[in-house]
N, C-alpha and C positions, 0 to 999 in steps of 0.2 A: 385561480387565486394566486396572488403574488406571494413569492417566497418571503419568509419572515424578515430576512435581512433587507428586503425592499420596502417593508412596511415600517421598520423601526425609525428611519429618519423623520417621518411625519409624526410618529408618536413622541420622539425626543423633542422635536420642535415645539409641539403643543405643550409638553410638560414643562420645558424651561420658560416658555411664555406665561404659563399659568402661575408658576412660582414667582415670576417677576410681577405680574399683574395683581396677584392676591396677597403677596407677602412683602416683597422687596419694595416696590413703589409705595404702597400705603405706609409701610414702616418708616421709610425715609421721610415721607411728607408729614408724618406726625411729629417729627423732632424739630424743635426750633433751632434756627441758625441765625447768627448775627453777623452782618457784613462788616461791621466795625466794632472793635473792642476798645474800651477806654482804659488807659493806664495812668500811672502817676498818682499823686495825692488826691484822694477822694474828698470832696467838701463835707460830706456827712457820712455817718455810719451806714445809713440806708443806701446811699450811693455806692459805697464800697461793697456792700452785700449784693447789690444789683449787678455790679461789674463782675464780681466773683461768680454769680449765677450765670451770667452770659458766657464767661469763659468755660464753665462746666458744660453749658449747652453745646458750644461749638466742639469741645473735646468729645462729648458723648455722641454727637451726630457723626463725627468723623470715625469714631470707633465702630459705630453701627454700620456705616458705609463700608468700612474695611471688612467687617465680618460678613456682610452681604456679598462682597466681591469674592471672598474666600468660598462662600457657599456656592455661588454661581460657578466658580472655577472647579470646585469638587464635583458638582453635578455634571458639568460638561465633560470632565475627564472620565467620569464613570460611564457616561453615555458612549464616549468614544471607545472605551475599553470593551463595553458590552457589544458594540457593533463590530469592532475588530475581531473579536472572538467568534461572533456569528459568521462573519465573512470567511474567516479561516476554516471554520467547521464545514462550510459549504464548498471549500476548495477554491475560493476566490482570492486567497492570499496565503503566504507561508504561515506556518504555525506561530501564533503570538506567544512571546515569552511570558514567564510567570509574572514579572514586574516591569512591563514596558514603560518607558518614559512618556510623558504627555505629548511631547513633540514628535516622538516616534509614532504614537497612535494617530495623531493628527495627520501626519504624512501618509501613513498607511491608508487611512480612511479616505483622504482626499484623492489619493492615487486610484483607489478602487472606484470612486465615483467619477473619476476623470476631471477633477477640479484643479484649476490653477488658482491657489489661494491669493496670490498677489494680484492677479487680474480681477479676481472676484472682490478684492478690497477688504479681506477679512484677516489676512495673515498677521498684520501688525497688531490689530486689536486682540486677536486670540492669543498671540504670544504675550502681549502685555497682561492679559487676564491671568495667564499662567504665572507670570512673574509676580504680579500683585498678590496672588494667593500664596505664593511661597514666602514673600516678605511678611505678609500678615502672620503666617504660621511660624516662621523661623527668625524674623528680624534681620540683623546684620548677616552678610554673607555674599556669595557669588550672585545670587538672584537680585539682591538689592543693588549691587554694583552694576549689573547688567541693565536693570530697570532704569537706573538713573541716566544711563547713556541713551536708552531707547525712548524713554518717556519723561524727560525732565520737567514737563508741565505738571507732573504730580507733586513737585516740590516748589512750583512757582505760584506764590500767593503773597499777598501783603501781610507783614507781621501783625497788623491790626485785625486781620480776618480770622486767624486761627492761632491758638496757643496750646502747646503741649504742657500738661500739668503733672506729668509723671516725675520729672526731675528738672533740676536747674539747667543742665546741659544734656538734653535728650539725644540719643543716637540718631543717625540719619534715618534709619528705618521708621522711627517713631514720628518723624516729622513729615512723612508721606501723607498727603491729603487726597482722599478719593471723594469725588463729587457725585451728585445724583446723575449728572450728565454722563459721567464715566460709566456708572452702572448700566445706564440705558444703552450706551455704546457697546459694552461687552455683550449684553443680551442680544442686541441687534445683530452683532457679528455671529454669535452662536446660532441664532434663528436663521440668518441668511445662509450659513453653512449647511444646516440641515435642510433648508428649503431647496437649495441647489443640489444637494445629495439625494433628494427624493426623486426616484424614477417614475413614480406613479402619476397618472393624469391629474391635472388641477393642483399641482404642487404650489404651495405658497412661497414663492421665491423672494418676494419683497415684503417685509413685515414692518409696518410703522410701530415704533416703540417709543 
């Protein structure tokens, strides 16, 4: 029977995919999103109320997507932490510190599995996932600044597509927009990581998400 640390990648892959398939994707699909928002003087009160409702729809959908991104980031980080500690307990790596950083865990686990994350095509997406989670949690700060440099597309959208209703001049972190495609990309990267870290026969290395 395979050692537990050799079984966990498959378990983790299945768990994060189930979370996406059963909670994240259905939740995102339930929320209405309007590709164009109307501004200016409304011709009628009903038109004004419809416009306001559309703005709230877009804001709510983006808040939900950001919350889901934070959830995915937290789950993946916990998985990395659990696997890193299991590896260390088995003598496969040096002892894991009490509060290792996400990127340290990712590097340790990738090294143990013999993975080149850049060549695998997941390094950028997994780093972005970490930073998105930090921005959702903390707002302005070093993670937000770094994320804007690494993933400017999260701020690239037409003003008529999304509006922040928190304040008249919202901070940069509040204007970040996470799409359904971004969430799928993050989960795909995490599932691909665990698939390639899985040493058992019939590992699912390529997962359509």
